[in-house]
C-alpha positions in Angstrom: 0.0 0.0 0.0 1.2 3.5 -0.9 2.2 6.1 1.7 1.6 9.8 1.8 4.6 12.2 2.3 2.5 14.2 4.8 2.8 12.9 8.3 3.4 13.6 12.0 4.9 11.4 14.7 5.7 12.1 18.3 7.4 10.2 21.1 8.7 10.9 24.7 11.3 9.4 26.9 11.9 10.1 30.6 15.6 10.6 31.6 17.0 11.2 35.1 17.1 14.9 34.5 13.8 15.3 32.8 11.6 14.5 29.8 12.8 14.6 26.2 10.1 15.0 23.5 10.8 14.1 19.8 8.4 15.3 17.1 8.8 14.6 13.4 6.8 16.4 10.7 6.9 16.0 6.9 5.4 17.5 3.8 5.8 16.5 0.1 9.1 17.1 -1.5 11.2 15.8 -4.4 14.0 14.6 -2.2 14.7 14.0 1.5 15.2 17.6 2.8 15.9 17.0 6.5 16.0 19.8 9.1 17.0 19.1 12.7 15.4 21.9 14.7 17.0 21.4 18.0 20.1 22.3 20.0 19.8 19.3 22.3 21.2 16.7 19.8 25.0 16.2 20.2 26.9 17.2 17.1 28.5 13.8 16.8 25.0 12.2 16.5 23.6 14.5 13.8 24.8 12.5 10.8 23.6 9.2 12.1 20.2 10.7 12.9 19.9 12.2 9.4 20.8 8.9 7.9 18.2 7.2 10.1 15.4 9.7 9.0 16.3 9.4 5.3 16.2 5.6 5.5 12.9 5.5 7.2 11.0 8.3 5.4 12.7 8.3 2.0 11.4 11.6 0.6 9.8 14.8 1.8 10.5 18.1 3.5 11.1 16.7 7.0 11.5 18.6 10.3 12.6 17.0 13.5 12.0 18.9 16.8 13.5 17.8 20.1 12.6 19.6 23.4 13.5 19.0 27.0 11.4 19.6 30.1 13.7 19.4 33.2 12.7 18.0 36.5 11.9 20.5 39.3 15.2 19.8 41.0 17.1 20.2 37.7 15.3 23.4 36.9 16.3 25.1 40.2 18.3 28.2 39.8 21.7 28.8 41.4 23.9 31.9 41.8 26.7 32.4 39.3 29.3 33.3 41.8 31.9 34.5 39.3 29.4 36.8 37.6 28.1 38.1 41.0 31.6 39.0 42.2 32.3 40.8 39.0 29.2 43.0 39.5 30.2 43.5 43.2 33.7 44.7 42.3 32.4 47.1 39.6 29.7 48.5 41.9 32.2 49.0 44.7 34.6 50.7 42.4 31.8 52.9 41.1 30.7 53.7 44.7 34.2 54.8 45.6 34.4 57.1 42.6 31.1 58.8 43.3 31.4 58.7 47.1 28.6 56.3 47.7 30.6 53.6 49.6 29.1 54.4 53.0 25.6 54.2 51.4 26.2 50.6 50.3 27.8 49.8 53.7 24.7 50.9 55.6 22.4 49.0 53.2 24.1 45.7 52.3 20.8 44.0 51.6 20.0 46.5 48.9 23.4 45.9 47.4 22.9 42.1 47.4 19.4 42.5 45.9 20.8 44.7 43.2 23.5 42.2 42.3 21.0 39.3 42.2 18.9 41.2 39.7 21.8 41.6 37.3 21.8 39.6 34.0 23.1 36.1 34.2 23.7 36.1 37.9 20.8 33.7 38.6 21.1 30.9 36.1 19.4 27.6 35.8 21.7 24.6 36.1 23.3 23.9 32.8 24.4 20.5 31.6 24.3 18.3 28.6 20.9 16.8 28.5 21.9 14.0 26.1 25.1 12.1 26.8 26.6 8.7 26.0 24.8 7.0 29.0 21.3 8.1 28.0 21.8 8.1 24.2 20.3 4.6 23.7 17.1 5.7 25.4 16.9 8.9 23.3 17.7 7.0 20.1 14.9 4.6 20.9 12.6 7.6 21.3 13.6 8.9 17.9 12.9 5.4 16.4 9.4 5.4 18.0 8.6 8.9 16.6 9.7 7.7 13.1 7.5 4.6 13.5 4.6 6.8 14.4 5.0 9.1 11.5 5.3 6.1 9.2 2.0 4.8 10.6 0.5 8.2 10.0 1.8 8.3 6.4 0.4 4.8 5.7 -3.0 5.9 7.0 -3.0 9.0 4.8 -1.8 6.7 1.9 -5.0 4.7 2.2 -7.0 7.8 1.6 -4.8 8.9 -1.3 -5.1 5.4 -2.9 -8.9 5.5 -2.8 -8.9 9.0 -4.3 -6.5 8.5 -7.2 -7.8 5.1 -8.2 -11.3 6.5 -8.2 -10.1 9.4 -10.4 -8.6 6.9 -12.9 -11.8 4.8 -12.9 -13.8 8.0 -13.8 -11.4 8.7 -16.7 -11.9 5.2 -18.0 -15.6 5.7 -17.7 -15.6 9.0 -19.6 -13.4 7.5 -22.2 -15.8 4.6 -22.8 -18.7 7.1 -23.1 -16.9 8.8 -26.0 -17.6 5.7 -28.2 -21.4 6.5 -28.1 -20.7 9.6 -30.1 -18.2 8.2 -32.6 -20.7 7.5 -35.4 -22.6 10.7 -34.8 -19.3 12.6 -35.0 -18.2 10.9 -38.3 -21.7 11.6 -39.8 -21.5 15.2 -38.7 -18.1 15.7 -40.3 -19.3 14.1 -43.6 -22.4 16.2 -43.6 -20.4 19.4 -43.0 -18.1 18.7 -46.0 -21.1 17.9 -48.3 -22.9 21.1 -47.2 -19.8 23.1 -48.0 -19.8 21.8 -51.5 -23.5 22.5 -51.8 -22.9 26.1 -50.7 -20.2 26.4 -53.4 -22.5 24.7 -55.9 -19.6 22.5 -56.9 -19.9 19.1 -58.6 -16.9 17.1 -57.3 -15.9 13.7 -58.6 -17.7 11.3 -56.2 -14.9 8.7 -56.2 -12.2 11.3 -55.4 -14.5 13.0 -52.9 -15.0 9.7 -51.0 -11.3 9.1 -51.0 -10.5 12.5 -49.6 -13.3 12.3 -47.1 -12.0 9.0 -45.8 -8.5 10.4 -45.5 -9.8 13.5 -43.6 -11.9 11.4 -41.2 -9.0 9.1 -40.6 -6.9 12.1 -39.6 -9.5 13.0 -37.0 -9.8 9.4 -35.8 -9.3 9.1 -32.0 -9.3 5.4 -31.6 -5.5 5.2 -31.1 -5.7 7.9 -28.4 -8.5 6.0 -26.6 -6.5 2.8 -26.7 -3.3 4.4 -25.4 -5.3 6.2 -22.7 -6.7 2.9 -21.5 -3.2 1.4 -21.5 -1.8 4.3 -19.5 -4.7 4.0 -17.0 -4.1 0.3 -16.5 -0.3 0.9 -16.1 -1.1 3.6 -13.5 -3.2 1.1 -11.5 -0.7 -1.7 -11.8 2.1 0.6 -10.6 0.2 1.9 -7.6 -0.6 -1.7 -6.6 2.8 -3.2 -7.2 5.5 -0.7 -6.3 6.3 0.4 -2.7 7.2 4.1 -3.5 5.6 4.9 -6.9 5.0 8.6 -6.5 7.4 9.9 -9.1 6.5 7.2 -11.6 2.8 7.9 -11.2 3.5 11.5 -12.0 5.2 10.5 -15.3 2.3 8.2 -16.2 -0.2 11.0 -15.5 1.7 13.2 -18.0 1.2 10.6 -20.7 -2.5 10.3 -19.8 -2.7 14.0 -20.3 -1.2 13.9 -23.8 -3.8 11.4 -25.0 -6.7 13.4 -23.4 -5.5 16.6 -25.0 -5.1 15.0 -28.4 -8.6 13.6 -28.1 -9.9 17.0 -27.4 -8.1 18.6 -30.3 -9.5 16.0 -32.8 -13.0 15.8 -31.3 -15.0 18.2 -33.4 -18.0 17.2 -31.3 -19.7 19.1 -28.4 -20.5 16.1 -26.2 -17.0 14.6 -26.7 -15.5 17.9 -25.7 -17.5 17.9 -22.6 -16.2 14.4 -21.7 -12.7 15.6 -22.4 -13.1 18.5 -20.0 -14.3 16.0 -17.3 -11.3 13.7 -18.0 -9.0 16.7 -17.6 -10.6 17.6 -14.3 -10.0 14.1 -13.0 -6.4 14.1 -14.3 -5.6 17.4 -12.5 -6.8 15.8 -9.2 -4.5 12.8 -9.9 -1.5 15.0 -10.7 -2.0 17.1 -7.5 -2.5 14.0 -5.3 0.5 12.1 -6.9 2.8 14.9 -5.7 2.1 13.8 -2.2 2.5 10.0 -2.8 5.8 8.7 -1.6 
């Protein structure tokens, strides 16, 4: 069964320091365009993760998000002593220059409160969330997220399959309806030619006229186009049923279907056939649009 390139997968893992959440989102694309939107992933793991994503998802514009929610204890703030002492020394030096040293001496709590409000003095504990010890657990979380997005893609693929095969069936149905107007179309062409001669009051050689008329009608014959269109439709259905990732190939087949439909329209010379051609083009446009999202 085919898969869609649109999908979403999510997984979570609990580490000693907190919870890591992995989210993977994908849209249709010609190749595997992978973006790792996280600063948590160690640099030495990025290539392996990209290879893993490409192997699992094949194609698409793919974004992987990784977020971390620390435990309460890990999220506790601590004083950056080095930064606090730098602020203290600068404030003391400034107080000496402007004669405000005694003011700070009499109000030490105000000085302390001022320093604690300075930028980067109160920092949350900083450490590497992902390390060699917990990497197997994080990697398993990534695998689970990829499995979930693959399941999502397969579910979307079922919907796409029903849609595109239904569109192909309609094209075959409209193509079959063309045959009902074939004889009427030929008779109309013949009558149009004879009426033109009557308007000109010309007396053509009947034998030569019949030969030329047959030649002209054969040029407008659409039987070959109908046969090739049916062949392309059958090939489309065979491909979507037999190949695991047929998206690109289905797009090429749809282009060939379009050529036959367009040629039929250009040769039609019949109102009802033209209407059927328009309906076939409408179904084909739906197929082309949906094929872009098939893996």
